N, C-alpha and C positions, 0 to 999 in steps of 0.2 A: 284340879275341883272337872266334874263330871261332865253332859254334857246338860245334862237336869239340873244341875247344882244350878250350873249357867243360865239355863230356865228359869229357872225359882228367884234369880237375884235379877233376871231381864222385868220378870210379872209384877217385883215388891217394887226396886229401885229405876227401871226405867234403862234401857241403853246405851244414853247418857253416862250410867256411871258403869258400864262394862267396860273392861282395858279389848286392845284389840286382840290379844291372845282368846280373848273370854265370845268376844265375838264370832273370832276365827271356831272356835270349840264349838258352839253352838250354830253357825253354818253349817261346819263340815257332822258334826254329830257325833262327835271325838270326845275322849278327856283334856285337861289342858297340855299333859302335856303330849301328846299326839301337835294339836294343836297348835304349841309352842313351834314344834318341828316346821310344820308348814307357813310360822308366819317368819322361820329363820329361812328360810328359802326364797320364798314369794311374800315380800315384806307387800304392806299396802299398797306403794305409787306402785308395782308392777302388778298388781292384781288384774288390770285390766288390759295386757295381753295378755294374761298366763294361760296355756288350755289346759284344759280337762285331765290329759294326754303327762303334762310335768306337772301335776297337783299327785297325781296317784304314782309317779316316781319314788312319793318320801314314802317312808316305813309308817304302814299304819295308816294308808289311804284307800278303799274302794272306790272302786266308780260309781259309786253311787253318791259318797260324800264329797267326790270331789262334782260330781256333777250338780250335786247343787251348793256348796262354793261358787262353782263357776253358774249357776241360775242364778245365783242370788247378785253377783258382780254385775250382769245384764241388766239383772229385774231393776239397779241403782242406776244404771245404765241411762234406761230407759224413761226410768221419773225423770233422771235431768235433764233429759230429755224436752221432756215434755213442758219443759218452765217457757216456751217465747213468749213473747208477750203476743200472743194472736190478737187480743182486743185493741192493743196499741197500735198507733202507729211508729215507724220504727226505723228514727231519725241517727236515733247512736248503736254508734257499728258496736260499741260493747256488748253492744246485749244483742245483741246479729254472733257476737262470736265467742259470748259464752254461752252458747244456748250451745256452736259447735263446735265448742271447745268437747263439751263434752260428749253431743253425737260421735266424733268422727277421734274421741282419745283409745289408742294403742292402736289405730288402724294402722297396717306397715304397706298398704302402698295406697298412692293418690288419692280420694275420692272429691269428684268435682261435684258439686250441690248449687243447682240453682234455686232460686225462692221469688214466685209470684208473687204479687203484689197489688192491690183493690185501688182504685182509686184514691182511696185516703190512703194508703202507705199502708196498710195491714199484711198482715202476711198472708194467703189466701191456696198459697198452693207449693207443697217441697216436692224435686224429684231431685236422684242421685241421676245425670244426667252420662257419669262415666265415670270408671275407674282404669288404673293403670298401674305401673310402677312404684317402684320406691322413691323414684325423682323426679317421674312425668307421666304427665297421660294428654292421650288425644281427644280434645271435643270438638266434634262437625258442627258449624253455627243452626245446621236442622234437627241436628238430635239435640241443640238447646230451645231454640222456638219454638218448635214444631209443638210438644206439651204445653207449652205456654198461652199462647195463638188457643189452642183448645180449649185453653183455662179462661180464655178472656180476662187476662192479665192487662192491668195496664201501665205497669215496669216492672225491672226485677234486681235480685241482685246476687250475686256471681260469689260462692263461696270455696274455695278448697281447700285440702291441706297438705301439705310438709310433713312427711315423716319423719324426715328428719332429724325434727327439731327448729329448726333455725326459718321461721313464716319471709324473715326479709325477700321480698319480690325480685324474680329472678327477671335476663333480657326476650327470657318464651311468654312468664308471666305478661308483662308488660306488652306485648306486640299483640297475644291474642284477648285484651282486657279490649284493646282500643279496636281490634277489629268487630267484636263481642258489640261495644260498644257503635262502632259504625255501620251494624247491618239492625243495634236496637233499632236505629232512629228509623232504619230503612222502613220494619215491617212497625213503626206505631211503640215498640216494647223501646223503653228506652233504658239502657244499664246503668245502675242509679251508683252503684259501686263494686268492688271485687276486692275479696276477704280471706289471707290467707291465715291457715290455726296451726296452730302447732298444738300438747297436749299440756302448754302451760303460755302463752302467747299468743297473740296476734299482728298483722298487720292491716291496715284498711288503705286500699291507691286513694277513698274521697279524704279519709284524712289525712291523707302525702300529697295531697291536690295531683296526683297520677289524672284520677279521672273528671 
């Protein structure tokens, strides 16, 4: 099937009736045999972290085709990341975790994110306050609380990812959480939860009774 045939199928039946390979062909603008080679080399579950240069290593994939697929993946990530219920109180850690998993999926470094909440516990502010290595990220309380104070936040939720795939908190994570919780009390912006996410799961300090 050519890319044009894939477009015809999409127009007639919609994307839900298309195979993974057909979606690849459409996103890449190539024929089905080329799309299948890309699919076999880089299956869907790996696309969140694949680089454009890696796609170009597949026979028949030009820089333009690779860029189209990479842009499609990023567009999907941003759509998923826009689903945080901004108008609803964040009382369910799983809702925050689901949003942040999509936001940080495929990241090869630890990202530390703070969500600033209003008086009704609705998210009104989001900021990445630190990017570290595969296994750790250094966070200074000043970098975390200064923007929250300026944003007029009433409370906050801390989130960071574990690229290793294991969201279980370590001793350093627990110590950092207690430190930030104590400082939050001092500045009047309580830390309601600290959520650690991987690509497929999460751990909430509130649910675990740590915070």
